[in-house]
Phi, psi and omega in degrees: 000146177285148173299158183290335182260113179234133181241134182237146178202164175263159176220162183217112189291139179236012184252158175052052177286127178236112182260355184295137171257142182252110179285147177055039183225138178238129174278122185271128176083184176072019186293130175256313184196162175235128175233174177244130180225152184282349182205163177294325180296319179291325175301318179295322177296316179299316178298319181297321181277343178289137187304323187238001182289128176246337184219159177211158170229137184235136177251110188281183182300330183282357180298125187247343186295321179213095184306331181294341181262003176301143179072010177288136178240109183265115179270133189224158179223160177202135178298332182266001180069012177209155178230159177300137177266130179242134177295126178209110185300128177094335182287148178234130181232159180189191186245153167299152177260016178306321187271013182262137179274058180226160178285117181254131184230145174275358180295126181225086183282347183296144172251160188235104184283133178081014178238136175252108178271117189266147178186187177286127183278121178276318188202151175229123180223167173277144177213148182276344182201164177291332177298318178295321179295316179296323178296320178296320177298317180297328182260017175249128185302324188264344189286127174261324182203172185219162168227133181242127177266124185287173181288353176252013179301144189297329178263111186301330183289345180256356184298136179061027176265141180247117183255113176269132190225158173211164174218171182292335183251357177088354176243159184300151174284336173193165178226132181233148175284127183209122182295148173064030171232158176228133178236156178190179184255158171303146179261018175304316179294349177267007182062039182246007179288144176258005176288148180304135175271111184263100182258358181295143175249134185251104181285141177056035178226137173251130177278129176270136179180195179274119178286126179270305179194180180216154178219160169265129180228153184289336179202176183292330181298316178293321177301314180294322178297317178298316178299319181302321185260354179280131192310316187257354186287128176249329179207172188210163169228135181240130177265120186286179180292346178267001181303142189295326179270114185301323183292345181251005179292139183067021179275133181247113182260119178269134189224161173214177176201161180297321182281343182092356178231162179302143179288331179195160172251123183249126178295123183210110182298136179073012170258143179229135184231159179188188184244155168295156188250020183293335181279354185286155183277000173230154185276151177236098186298148179284344181297131179224104182268000182294148173246159189234124182281146172061032177231136173239109179266128185269147177190187177287118184285125179268322186192156171234127180222176181244131182224162177264081177106159184288332178292323176294322176297317178298322179293321176300315178299317181298324183279349176261113191303322186273355180280129180253329179202171185216163170230133183243132179250099190300321185293340179250355187053036183260136184238111179262117178266132185223165176218000000 
């Protein structure tokens, strides 16, 4: 039987930071997912924010072997924290910055001239400049990125048009080279949105909307943080430890809607609801050093070791790059590292 006192916490590695990029190099194997990004630096940011990505390979605009694979960002993982390096002209590879003791931000103010970042189009309006178009994207609940066609675009019917776009993962479905266009990302992660910042928490209320996905979280604060950084999440509902269905206790439901606000508020005892905080004028870091009493969070066990106290256990987890959280059993001084 487990001891009655169980402490759970999150960790964020600060050891063995590797910022080096490898030119003309491809990391072989370990593929987790493929996304499209306008630059190697943005690919590295995506890898850093991905839960398990440790390495990446990026194929830039100059990639000539297969034009359809230009701008591909391959997210990778490895049990040994490294993969075989293969010579490949034009490819750029590097490491996640999860383990770096630096401020990492999803803010990407750069624009990309001559690139069309493709996705589902939310809205098309006239705009006098790409700056105006980017501002509209920043102030649109659903917009992840935009493409602006300049007044010299080859097709007159598209000139000075601003295309607001989104995808399920927040990055383009593909990127193409196209003259006289400018593309870029929403500046919501830069705290530049003018949309109302909704910080109110609604006790005993469930928000009705389109369910995106769900996670188990130790408290409402972690649920709100996940919603803030999850690409499509606009609001959430969290079922507390007192929720009537045991299998749904501590469940965090991420939601969205066409209108951008909950479709309805439903009275539900022991449910707590709120909004993502991406529109707020100040940042809310994903780092959570808090520990949780009487909770055992399950995951893939990486290691079991012995430490003097839960803070030492948290530090062990922090120093293991692949460890995401831990459980500490005080009566045994046992530290379970998990992911």
